[in-house]
mmCIF file as Biopython writes it, N, C-alpha, C and O atoms, coordinates in Angstrom:
data_model
#
loop_
_atom_site.group_PDB
_atom_site.id
_atom_site.type_symbol
_atom_site.label_atom_id
_atom_site.label_alt_id
_atom_site.label_comp_id
_atom_site.label_asym_id
_atom_site.label_entity_id
_atom_site.label_seq_id
_atom_site.pdbx_PDB_ins_code
_atom_site.Cartn_x
_atom_site.Cartn_y
_atom_site.Cartn_z
_atom_site.occupancy
_atom_site.B_iso_or_equiv
_atom_site.auth_seq_id
_atom_site.auth_asym_id
_atom_site.pdbx_PDB_model_num
ATOM 1   N N  . UNK A ? 1  ? 186.607 135.724 5.430  1.0 0.0 1  A 1 
ATOM 2   C CA . UNK A ? 1  ? 187.395 134.796 6.218  1.0 0.0 1  A 1 
ATOM 3   C C  . UNK A ? 1  ? 187.518 135.299 7.641  1.0 0.0 1  A 1 
ATOM 4   O O  . UNK A ? 1  ? 187.592 136.502 7.893  1.0 0.0 1  A 1 
ATOM 5   N N  . UNK A ? 2  ? 187.539 134.375 8.540  1.0 0.0 2  A 1 
ATOM 6   C CA . UNK A ? 2  ? 187.631 134.716 9.950  1.0 0.0 2  A 1 
ATOM 7   C C  . UNK A ? 2  ? 189.096 134.785 10.380 1.0 0.0 2  A 1 
ATOM 8   O O  . UNK A ? 2  ? 189.929 134.011 9.909  1.0 0.0 2  A 1 
ATOM 9   N N  . UNK A ? 3  ? 189.396 135.709 11.268 1.0 0.0 3  A 1 
ATOM 10  C CA . UNK A ? 3  ? 190.745 135.842 11.805 1.0 0.0 3  A 1 
ATOM 11  C C  . UNK A ? 3  ? 190.754 135.273 13.217 1.0 0.0 3  A 1 
ATOM 12  O O  . UNK A ? 3  ? 190.084 135.801 14.105 1.0 0.0 3  A 1 
ATOM 13  N N  . UNK A ? 4  ? 191.509 134.202 13.427 1.0 0.0 4  A 1 
ATOM 14  C CA . UNK A ? 4  ? 191.572 133.535 14.720 1.0 0.0 4  A 1 
ATOM 15  C C  . UNK A ? 4  ? 192.695 134.077 15.601 1.0 0.0 4  A 1 
ATOM 16  O O  . UNK A ? 4  ? 192.872 133.607 16.725 1.0 0.0 4  A 1 
ATOM 17  N N  . UNK A ? 5  ? 193.453 135.053 15.116 1.0 0.0 5  A 1 
ATOM 18  C CA . UNK A ? 5  ? 194.623 135.551 15.833 1.0 0.0 5  A 1 
ATOM 19  C C  . UNK A ? 5  ? 194.328 136.293 17.117 1.0 0.0 5  A 1 
ATOM 20  O O  . UNK A ? 5  ? 195.051 136.140 18.102 1.0 0.0 5  A 1 
ATOM 21  N N  . UNK A ? 6  ? 193.278 137.094 17.122 1.0 0.0 6  A 1 
ATOM 22  C CA . UNK A ? 6  ? 192.991 137.929 18.295 1.0 0.0 6  A 1 
ATOM 23  C C  . UNK A ? 6  ? 192.750 137.096 19.563 1.0 0.0 6  A 1 
ATOM 24  O O  . UNK A ? 6  ? 193.349 137.407 20.592 1.0 0.0 6  A 1 
ATOM 25  N N  . UNK A ? 7  ? 191.901 136.049 19.543 1.0 0.0 7  A 1 
ATOM 26  C CA . UNK A ? 7  ? 191.713 135.266 20.773 1.0 0.0 7  A 1 
ATOM 27  C C  . UNK A ? 7  ? 192.978 134.538 21.226 1.0 0.0 7  A 1 
ATOM 28  O O  . UNK A ? 7  ? 193.176 134.315 22.420 1.0 0.0 7  A 1 
ATOM 29  N N  . UNK A ? 8  ? 193.837 134.166 20.265 1.0 0.0 8  A 1 
ATOM 30  C CA . UNK A ? 8  ? 195.063 133.449 20.620 1.0 0.0 8  A 1 
ATOM 31  C C  . UNK A ? 8  ? 196.041 134.373 21.329 1.0 0.0 8  A 1 
ATOM 32  O O  . UNK A ? 8  ? 196.694 133.966 22.290 1.0 0.0 8  A 1 
ATOM 33  N N  . UNK A ? 9  ? 196.147 135.620 20.863 1.0 0.0 9  A 1 
ATOM 34  C CA . UNK A ? 9  ? 197.098 136.571 21.446 1.0 0.0 9  A 1 
ATOM 35  C C  . UNK A ? 9  ? 196.531 137.346 22.617 1.0 0.0 9  A 1 
ATOM 36  O O  . UNK A ? 9  ? 197.259 138.119 23.239 1.0 0.0 9  A 1 
ATOM 37  N N  . UNK A ? 10 ? 195.271 137.169 22.937 1.0 0.0 10 A 1 
ATOM 38  C CA . UNK A ? 10 ? 194.594 138.006 23.918 1.0 0.0 10 A 1 
ATOM 39  C C  . UNK A ? 10 ? 195.043 137.818 25.351 1.0 0.0 10 A 1 
ATOM 40  O O  . UNK A ? 10 ? 195.676 136.822 25.700 1.0 0.0 10 A 1 
ATOM 41  N N  . UNK A ? 11 ? 194.704 138.795 26.171 1.0 0.0 11 A 1 
ATOM 42  C CA . UNK A ? 11 ? 195.034 138.754 27.600 1.0 0.0 11 A 1 
ATOM 43  C C  . UNK A ? 11 ? 194.299 137.614 28.298 1.0 0.0 11 A 1 
ATOM 44  O O  . UNK A ? 11 ? 194.790 137.062 29.283 1.0 0.0 11 A 1 
ATOM 45  N N  . UNK A ? 12 ? 193.109 137.260 27.781 1.0 0.0 12 A 1 
ATOM 46  C CA . UNK A ? 12 ? 192.351 136.172 28.392 1.0 0.0 12 A 1 
ATOM 47  C C  . UNK A ? 12 ? 193.102 134.844 28.306 1.0 0.0 12 A 1 
ATOM 48  O O  . UNK A ? 12 ? 192.970 133.987 29.180 1.0 0.0 12 A 1 
ATOM 49  N N  . UNK A ? 13 ? 193.885 134.687 27.249 1.0 0.0 13 A 1 
ATOM 50  C CA . UNK A ? 13 ? 194.685 133.477 27.084 1.0 0.0 13 A 1 
ATOM 51  C C  . UNK A ? 13 ? 195.945 133.543 27.940 1.0 0.0 13 A 1 
ATOM 52  O O  . UNK A ? 13 ? 196.701 132.574 28.000 1.0 0.0 13 A 1 
ATOM 53  N N  . UNK A ? 14 ? 196.177 134.666 28.596 1.0 0.0 14 A 1 
ATOM 54  C CA . UNK A ? 14 ? 197.346 134.814 29.452 1.0 0.0 14 A 1 
ATOM 55  C C  . UNK A ? 14 ? 198.597 135.202 28.693 1.0 0.0 14 A 1 
ATOM 56  O O  . UNK A ? 14 ? 199.700 135.118 29.234 1.0 0.0 14 A 1 
ATOM 57  N N  . UNK A ? 15 ? 198.446 135.626 27.450 1.0 0.0 15 A 1 
ATOM 58  C CA . UNK A ? 15 ? 199.588 135.998 26.624 1.0 0.0 15 A 1 
ATOM 59  C C  . UNK A ? 15 ? 199.869 137.488 26.755 1.0 0.0 15 A 1 
ATOM 60  O O  . UNK A ? 15 ? 198.958 138.310 26.854 1.0 0.0 15 A 1 
ATOM 61  N N  . UNK A ? 16 ? 201.141 137.804 26.752 1.0 0.0 16 A 1 
ATOM 62  C CA . UNK A ? 16 ? 201.566 139.200 26.837 1.0 0.0 16 A 1 
ATOM 63  C C  . UNK A ? 16 ? 202.423 139.513 25.616 1.0 0.0 16 A 1 
ATOM 64  O O  . UNK A ? 16 ? 203.369 138.788 25.310 1.0 0.0 16 A 1 
ATOM 65  N N  . UNK A ? 17 ? 202.087 140.595 24.922 1.0 0.0 17 A 1 
ATOM 66  C CA . UNK A ? 17 ? 202.830 140.996 23.730 1.0 0.0 17 A 1 
ATOM 67  C C  . UNK A ? 17 ? 204.255 141.358 24.117 1.0 0.0 17 A 1 
ATOM 68  O O  . UNK A ? 17 ? 204.475 142.136 25.046 1.0 0.0 17 A 1 
ATOM 69  N N  . UNK A ? 18 ? 205.221 140.792 23.403 1.0 0.0 18 A 1 
ATOM 70  C CA . UNK A ? 18 ? 206.621 141.073 23.676 1.0 0.0 18 A 1 
ATOM 71  C C  . UNK A ? 18 ? 207.193 142.023 22.621 1.0 0.0 18 A 1 
ATOM 72  O O  . UNK A ? 18 ? 207.732 143.079 22.952 1.0 0.0 18 A 1 
ATOM 73  N N  . UNK A ? 19 ? 207.068 141.632 21.334 1.0 0.0 19 A 1 
ATOM 74  C CA . UNK A ? 19 ? 207.581 142.480 20.252 1.0 0.0 19 A 1 
ATOM 75  C C  . UNK A ? 19 ? 207.062 141.961 18.913 1.0 0.0 19 A 1 
ATOM 76  O O  . UNK A ? 19 ? 206.501 140.870 18.820 1.0 0.0 19 A 1 
ATOM 77  N N  . UNK A ? 20 ? 207.267 142.779 17.884 1.0 0.0 20 A 1 
ATOM 78  C CA . UNK A ? 20 ? 206.956 142.349 16.525 1.0 0.0 20 A 1 
ATOM 79  C C  . UNK A ? 20 ? 208.118 141.517 16.011 1.0 0.0 20 A 1 
ATOM 80  O O  . UNK A ? 20 ? 209.281 141.860 16.222 1.0 0.0 20 A 1 
ATOM 81  N N  . UNK A ? 21 ? 207.804 140.442 15.348 1.0 0.0 21 A 1 
ATOM 82  C CA . UNK A ? 21 ? 208.835 139.601 14.765 1.0 0.0 21 A 1 
ATOM 83  C C  . UNK A ? 21 ? 209.032 139.939 13.299 1.0 0.0 21 A 1 
ATOM 84  O O  . UNK A ? 21 ? 208.491 140.924 12.797 1.0 0.0 21 A 1 
ATOM 85  N N  . UNK A ? 22 ? 209.813 139.112 12.619 1.0 0.0 22 A 1 
ATOM 86  C CA . UNK A ? 22 ? 210.025 139.310 11.192 1.0 0.0 22 A 1 
ATOM 87  C C  . UNK A ? 22 ? 208.760 138.934 10.434 1.0 0.0 22 A 1 
ATOM 88  O O  . UNK A ? 22 ? 207.951 138.129 10.896 1.0 0.0 22 A 1 
ATOM 89  N N  . UNK A ? 23 ? 208.613 139.521 9.291  1.0 0.0 23 A 1 
ATOM 90  C CA . UNK A ? 23 ? 207.468 139.266 8.403  1.0 0.0 23 A 1 
ATOM 91  C C  . UNK A ? 23 ? 206.167 139.601 9.122  1.0 0.0 23 A 1 
ATOM 92  O O  . UNK A ? 23 ? 206.036 140.696 9.669  1.0 0.0 23 A 1 
ATOM 93  N N  . UNK A ? 24 ? 205.223 138.700 9.132  1.0 0.0 24 A 1 
ATOM 94  C CA . UNK A ? 24 ? 203.899 138.962 9.710  1.0 0.0 24 A 1 
ATOM 95  C C  . UNK A ? 24 ? 203.698 138.179 11.001 1.0 0.0 24 A 1 
ATOM 96  O O  . UNK A ? 24 ? 202.646 137.568 11.195 1.0 0.0 24 A 1 
ATOM 97  N N  . UNK A ? 25 ? 204.675 138.188 11.873 1.0 0.0 25 A 1 
ATOM 98  C CA . UNK A ? 25 ? 204.583 137.450 13.128 1.0 0.0 25 A 1 
ATOM 99  C C  . UNK A ? 25 ? 204.745 138.380 14.319 1.0 0.0 25 A 1 
ATOM 100 O O  . UNK A ? 25 ? 205.433 139.398 14.240 1.0 0.0 25 A 1 
ATOM 101 N N  . UNK A ? 26 ? 204.108 138.021 15.413 1.0 0.0 26 A 1 
ATOM 102 C CA . UNK A ? 26 ? 204.290 138.701 16.690 1.0 0.0 26 A 1 
ATOM 103 C C  . UNK A ? 26 ? 204.885 137.704 17.673 1.0 0.0 26 A 1 
ATOM 104 O O  . UNK A ? 26 ? 204.583 136.512 17.615 1.0 0.0 26 A 1 
ATOM 105 N N  . UNK A ? 27 ? 205.718 138.183 18.560 1.0 0.0 27 A 1 
ATOM 106 C CA . UNK A ? 27 ? 206.295 137.353 19.606 1.0 0.0 27 A 1 
ATOM 107 C C  . UNK A ? 27 ? 205.540 137.670 20.890 1.0 0.0 27 A 1 
ATOM 108 O O  . UNK A ? 27 ? 205.509 138.821 21.327 1.0 0.0 27 A 1 
ATOM 109 N N  . UNK A ? 28 ? 204.938 136.665 21.490 1.0 0.0 28 A 1 
ATOM 110 C CA . UNK A ? 28 ? 204.220 136.831 22.746 1.0 0.0 28 A 1 
ATOM 111 C C  . UNK A ? 28 ? 204.812 135.885 23.778 1.0 0.0 28 A 1 
ATOM 112 O O  . UNK A ? 28 ? 205.499 134.927 23.425 1.0 0.0 28 A 1 
ATOM 113 N N  . UNK A ? 29 ? 204.549 136.149 25.041 1.0 0.0 29 A 1 
ATOM 114 C CA . UNK A ? 29 ? 205.022 135.262 26.096 1.0 0.0 29 A 1 
ATOM 115 C C  . UNK A ? 29 ? 203.843 134.783 26.930 1.0 0.0 29 A 1 
ATOM 116 O O  . UNK A ? 29 ? 202.846 135.485 27.098 1.0 0.0 29 A 1 
ATOM 117 N N  . UNK A ? 30 ? 203.985 133.578 27.443 1.0 0.0 30 A 1 
ATOM 118 C CA . UNK A ? 30 ? 203.007 133.019 28.371 1.0 0.0 30 A 1 
ATOM 119 C C  . UNK A ? 30 ? 203.774 132.134 29.337 1.0 0.0 30 A 1 
ATOM 120 O O  . UNK A ? 30 ? 204.394 131.153 28.926 1.0 0.0 30 A 1 
ATOM 121 N N  . UNK A ? 31 ? 203.736 132.469 30.593 1.0 0.0 31 A 1 
ATOM 122 C CA . UNK A ? 31 ? 204.454 131.729 31.634 1.0 0.0 31 A 1 
ATOM 123 C C  . UNK A ? 31 ? 205.943 131.595 31.311 1.0 0.0 31 A 1 
ATOM 124 O O  . UNK A ? 31 ? 206.544 130.548 31.547 1.0 0.0 31 A 1 
ATOM 125 N N  . UNK A ? 32 ? 206.528 132.657 30.772 1.0 0.0 32 A 1 
ATOM 126 C CA . UNK A ? 32 ? 207.955 132.660 30.474 1.0 0.0 32 A 1 
ATOM 127 C C  . UNK A ? 32 ? 208.326 131.955 29.187 1.0 0.0 32 A 1 
ATOM 128 O O  . UNK A ? 32 ? 209.506 131.896 28.844 1.0 0.0 32 A 1 
ATOM 129 N N  . UNK A ? 33 ? 207.357 131.420 28.464 1.0 0.0 33 A 1 
ATOM 130 C CA . UNK A ? 33 ? 207.611 130.712 27.219 1.0 0.0 33 A 1 
ATOM 131 C C  . UNK A ? 33 ? 207.268 131.626 26.049 1.0 0.0 33 A 1 
ATOM 132 O O  . UNK A ? 33 ? 206.183 132.206 26.015 1.0 0.0 33 A 1 
ATOM 133 N N  . UNK A ? 34 ? 208.178 131.760 25.096 1.0 0.0 34 A 1 
ATOM 134 C CA . UNK A ? 34 ? 207.942 132.620 23.937 1.0 0.0 34 A 1 
ATOM 135 C C  . UNK A ? 34 ? 207.174 131.861 22.866 1.0 0.0 34 A 1 
ATOM 136 O O  . UNK A ? 34 ? 207.464 130.702 22.572 1.0 0.0 34 A 1 
ATOM 137 N N  . UNK A ? 35 ? 206.195 132.536 22.296 1.0 0.0 35 A 1 
ATOM 138 C CA . UNK A ? 35 ? 205.381 131.962 21.229 1.0 0.0 35 A 1 
ATOM 139 C C  . UNK A ? 35 ? 205.423 132.879 20.019 1.0 0.0 35 A 1 
ATOM 140 O O  . UNK A ? 35 ? 205.299 134.096 20.153 1.0 0.0 35 A 1 
ATOM 141 N N  . UNK A ? 36 ? 205.597 132.300 18.844 1.0 0.0 36 A 1 
ATOM 142 C CA . UNK A ? 36 ? 205.536 133.058 17.601 1.0 0.0 36 A 1 
ATOM 143 C C  . UNK A ? 36 ? 204.131 132.883 17.050 1.0 0.0 36 A 1 
ATOM 144 O O  . UNK A ? 36 ? 203.706 131.768 16.747 1.0 0.0 36 A 1 
ATOM 145 N N  . UNK A ? 37 ? 203.414 133.995 16.923 1.0 0.0 37 A 1 
ATOM 146 C CA . UNK A ? 37 ? 202.021 133.960 16.490 1.0 0.0 37 A 1 
ATOM 147 C C  . UNK A ? 37 ? 201.876 134.816 15.234 1.0 0.0 37 A 1 
ATOM 148 O O  . UNK A ? 37 ? 202.240 135.992 15.243 1.0 0.0 37 A 1 
ATOM 149 N N  . UNK A ? 38 ? 201.345 134.237 14.148 1.0 0.0 38 A 1 
ATOM 150 C CA . UNK A ? 38 ? 201.101 135.050 12.954 1.0 0.0 38 A 1 
ATOM 151 C C  . UNK A ? 38 ? 200.104 136.169 13.247 1.0 0.0 38 A 1 
ATOM 152 O O  . UNK A ? 38 ? 199.230 136.024 14.101 1.0 0.0 38 A 1 
ATOM 153 N N  . UNK A ? 39 ? 200.241 137.280 12.535 1.0 0.0 39 A 1 
ATOM 154 C CA . UNK A ? 39 ? 199.344 138.415 12.740 1.0 0.0 39 A 1 
ATOM 155 C C  . UNK A ? 39 ? 197.923 138.037 12.348 1.0 0.0 39 A 1 
ATOM 156 O O  . UNK A ? 39 ? 196.977 138.344 13.074 1.0 0.0 39 A 1 
ATOM 157 N N  . UNK A ? 40 ? 197.765 137.377 11.216 1.0 0.0 40 A 1 
ATOM 158 C CA . UNK A ? 40 ? 196.447 136.913 10.786 1.0 0.0 40 A 1 
ATOM 159 C C  . UNK A ? 40 ? 196.470 135.399 10.683 1.0 0.0 40 A 1 
ATOM 160 O O  . UNK A ? 40 ? 197.227 134.836 9.892  1.0 0.0 40 A 1 
ATOM 161 N N  . UNK A ? 41 ? 195.651 134.748 11.472 1.0 0.0 41 A 1 
ATOM 162 C CA . UNK A ? 41 ? 195.544 133.295 11.427 1.0 0.0 41 A 1 
ATOM 163 C C  . UNK A ? 41 ? 194.245 132.969 10.703 1.0 0.0 41 A 1 
ATOM 164 O O  . UNK A ? 41 ? 193.161 133.249 11.215 1.0 0.0 41 A 1 
ATOM 165 N N  . UNK A ? 42 ? 194.347 132.385 9.526  1.0 0.0 42 A 1 
ATOM 166 C CA . UNK A ? 42 ? 193.173 132.082 8.717  1.0 0.0 42 A 1 
ATOM 167 C C  . UNK A ? 42 ? 192.610 130.690 9.014  1.0 0.0 42 A 1 
ATOM 168 O O  . UNK A ? 42 ? 191.440 130.426 8.735  1.0 0.0 42 A 1 
ATOM 169 N N  . UNK A ? 43 ? 193.425 129.807 9.573  1.0 0.0 43 A 1 
ATOM 170 C CA . UNK A ? 43 ? 193.017 128.425 9.781  1.0 0.0 43 A 1 
ATOM 171 C C  . UNK A ? 43 ? 192.793 128.138 11.263 1.0 0.0 43 A 1 
ATOM 172 O O  . UNK A ? 43 ? 193.615 128.499 12.105 1.0 0.0 43 A 1 
ATOM 173 N N  . UNK A ? 44 ? 191.685 127.493 11.568 1.0 0.0 44 A 1 
ATOM 174 C CA . UNK A ? 44 ? 191.419 127.131 12.962 1.0 0.0 44 A 1 
ATOM 175 C C  . UNK A ? 44 ? 192.397 126.066 13.436 1.0 0.0 44 A 1 
ATOM 176 O O  . UNK A ? 44 ? 192.676 125.969 14.631 1.0 0.0 44 A 1 
ATOM 177 N N  . UNK A ? 45 ? 192.921 125.265 12.511 1.0 0.0 45 A 1 
ATOM 178 C CA . UNK A ? 45 ? 193.887 124.233 12.875 1.0 0.0 45 A 1 
ATOM 179 C C  . UNK A ? 45 ? 195.203 124.864 13.337 1.0 0.0 45 A 1 
ATOM 180 O O  . UNK A ? 45 ? 195.824 124.391 14.288 1.0 0.0 45 A 1 
ATOM 181 N N  . UNK A ? 46 ? 195.617 125.918 12.667 1.0 0.0 46 A 1 
ATOM 182 C CA . UNK A ? 46 ? 196.816 126.649 13.081 1.0 0.0 46 A 1 
ATOM 183 C C  . UNK A ? 46 ? 196.605 127.290 14.441 1.0 0.0 46 A 1 
ATOM 184 O O  . UNK A ? 46 ? 197.488 127.249 15.298 1.0 0.0 46 A 1 
ATOM 185 N N  . UNK A ? 47 ? 195.430 127.883 14.641 1.0 0.0 47 A 1 
ATOM 186 C CA . UNK A ? 47 ? 195.125 128.519 15.926 1.0 0.0 47 A 1 
ATOM 187 C C  . UNK A ? 47 ? 195.146 127.494 17.057 1.0 0.0 47 A 1 
ATOM 188 O O  . UNK A ? 47 ? 195.694 127.764 18.126 1.0 0.0 47 A 1 
ATOM 189 N N  . UNK A ? 48 ? 194.555 126.326 16.833 1.0 0.0 48 A 1 
ATOM 190 C CA . UNK A ? 48 ? 194.553 125.284 17.860 1.0 0.0 48 A 1 
ATOM 191 C C  . UNK A ? 48 ? 195.960 124.752 18.121 1.0 0.0 48 A 1 
ATOM 192 O O  . UNK A ? 48 ? 196.285 124.402 19.256 1.0 0.0 48 A 1 
ATOM 193 N N  . UNK A ? 49 ? 196.800 124.686 17.083 1.0 0.0 49 A 1 
ATOM 194 C CA . UNK A ? 49 ? 198.186 124.256 17.267 1.0 0.0 49 A 1 
ATOM 195 C C  . UNK A ? 49 ? 198.979 125.231 18.121 1.0 0.0 49 A 1 
ATOM 196 O O  . UNK A ? 49 ? 199.784 124.814 18.954 1.0 0.0 49 A 1 
ATOM 197 N N  . UNK A ? 50 ? 198.762 126.513 17.924 1.0 0.0 50 A 1 
ATOM 198 C CA . UNK A ? 50 ? 199.442 127.532 18.730 1.0 0.0 50 A 1 
ATOM 199 C C  . UNK A ? 50 ? 198.961 127.457 20.174 1.0 0.0 50 A 1 
ATOM 200 O O  . UNK A ? 50 ? 199.760 127.575 21.103 1.0 0.0 50 A 1 
ATOM 201 N N  . UNK A ? 51 ? 197.659 127.261 20.364 1.0 0.0 51 A 1 
ATOM 202 C CA . UNK A ? 51 ? 197.128 127.112 21.724 1.0 0.0 51 A 1 
ATOM 203 C C  . UNK A ? 51 ? 197.715 125.882 22.405 1.0 0.0 51 A 1 
ATOM 204 O O  . UNK A ? 51 ? 198.012 125.916 23.599 1.0 0.0 51 A 1 
ATOM 205 N N  . UNK A ? 52 ? 197.884 124.802 21.658 1.0 0.0 52 A 1 
ATOM 206 C CA . UNK A ? 52 ? 198.477 123.582 22.217 1.0 0.0 52 A 1 
ATOM 207 C C  . UNK A ? 52 ? 199.921 123.841 22.651 1.0 0.0 52 A 1 
ATOM 208 O O  . UNK A ? 52 ? 200.337 123.395 23.721 1.0 0.0 52 A 1 
ATOM 209 N N  . UNK A ? 53 ? 200.687 124.564 21.822 1.0 0.0 53 A 1 
ATOM 210 C CA . UNK A ? 53 ? 202.067 124.906 22.174 1.0 0.0 53 A 1 
ATOM 211 C C  . UNK A ? 53 ? 202.127 125.764 23.435 1.0 0.0 53 A 1 
ATOM 212 O O  . UNK A ? 53 ? 203.082 125.682 24.208 1.0 0.0 53 A 1 
ATOM 213 N N  . UNK A ? 54 ? 201.098 126.587 23.634 1.0 0.0 54 A 1 
ATOM 214 C CA . UNK A ? 54 ? 201.052 127.463 24.808 1.0 0.0 54 A 1 
ATOM 215 C C  . UNK A ? 54 ? 200.557 126.729 26.051 1.0 0.0 54 A 1 
ATOM 216 O O  . UNK A ? 54 ? 200.611 127.270 27.155 1.0 0.0 54 A 1 
ATOM 217 N N  . UNK A ? 55 ? 200.075 125.498 25.873 1.0 0.0 55 A 1 
ATOM 218 C CA . UNK A ? 55 ? 199.573 124.745 27.022 1.0 0.0 55 A 1 
ATOM 219 C C  . UNK A ? 55 ? 198.128 125.046 27.347 1.0 0.0 55 A 1 
ATOM 220 O O  . UNK A ? 55 ? 197.688 124.833 28.477 1.0 0.0 55 A 1 
ATOM 221 N N  . UNK A ? 56 ? 197.381 125.540 26.368 1.0 0.0 56 A 1 
ATOM 222 C CA . UNK A ? 56 ? 195.969 125.870 26.557 1.0 0.0 56 A 1 
ATOM 223 C C  . UNK A ? 56 ? 195.098 124.858 25.817 1.0 0.0 56 A 1 
ATOM 224 O O  . UNK A ? 56 ? 195.569 124.227 24.871 1.0 0.0 56 A 1 
ATOM 225 N N  . UNK A ? 57 ? 193.847 124.688 26.223 1.0 0.0 57 A 1 
ATOM 226 C CA . UNK A ? 57 ? 192.961 123.754 25.517 1.0 0.0 57 A 1 
ATOM 227 C C  . UNK A ? 57 ? 192.505 124.328 24.176 1.0 0.0 57 A 1 
ATOM 228 O O  . UNK A ? 57 ? 192.573 125.534 23.939 1.0 0.0 57 A 1 
ATOM 229 N N  . UNK A ? 58 ? 192.038 123.426 23.302 1.0 0.0 58 A 1 
ATOM 230 C CA . UNK A ? 58 ? 191.501 123.849 22.005 1.0 0.0 58 A 1 
ATOM 231 C C  . UNK A ? 58 ? 190.281 124.723 22.217 1.0 0.0 58 A 1 
ATOM 232 O O  . UNK A ? 58 ? 189.501 124.499 23.143 1.0 0.0 58 A 1 
ATOM 233 N N  . UNK A ? 59 ? 190.115 125.712 21.365 1.0 0.0 59 A 1 
ATOM 234 C CA . UNK A ? 59 ? 188.964 126.604 21.447 1.0 0.0 59 A 1 
ATOM 235 C C  . UNK A ? 59 ? 188.145 126.534 20.170 1.0 0.0 59 A 1 
ATOM 236 O O  . UNK A ? 59 ? 186.920 126.651 20.215 1.0 0.0 59 A 1 
ATOM 237 N N  . UNK A ? 60 ? 188.802 126.346 19.032 1.0 0.0 60 A 1 
ATOM 238 C CA . UNK A ? 60 ? 188.113 126.429 17.743 1.0 0.0 60 A 1 
ATOM 239 C C  . UNK A ? 60 ? 187.894 125.060 17.155 1.0 0.0 60 A 1 
ATOM 240 O O  . UNK A ? 60 ? 187.327 124.938 16.069 1.0 0.0 60 A 1 
#
């Protein structure tokens, strides 16, 4: 299975790691907006939804 989490949380996406959240989530920020991102994203649909919340175009 492919992990889509790394490109979503990456510096190229403009995201900055803030802290570890509860369970298997990381809290990242982009333009002052906090995003909850799972550590392992197995679904491309979930990855695209997180990118949409961050204001970025679909990648997967």
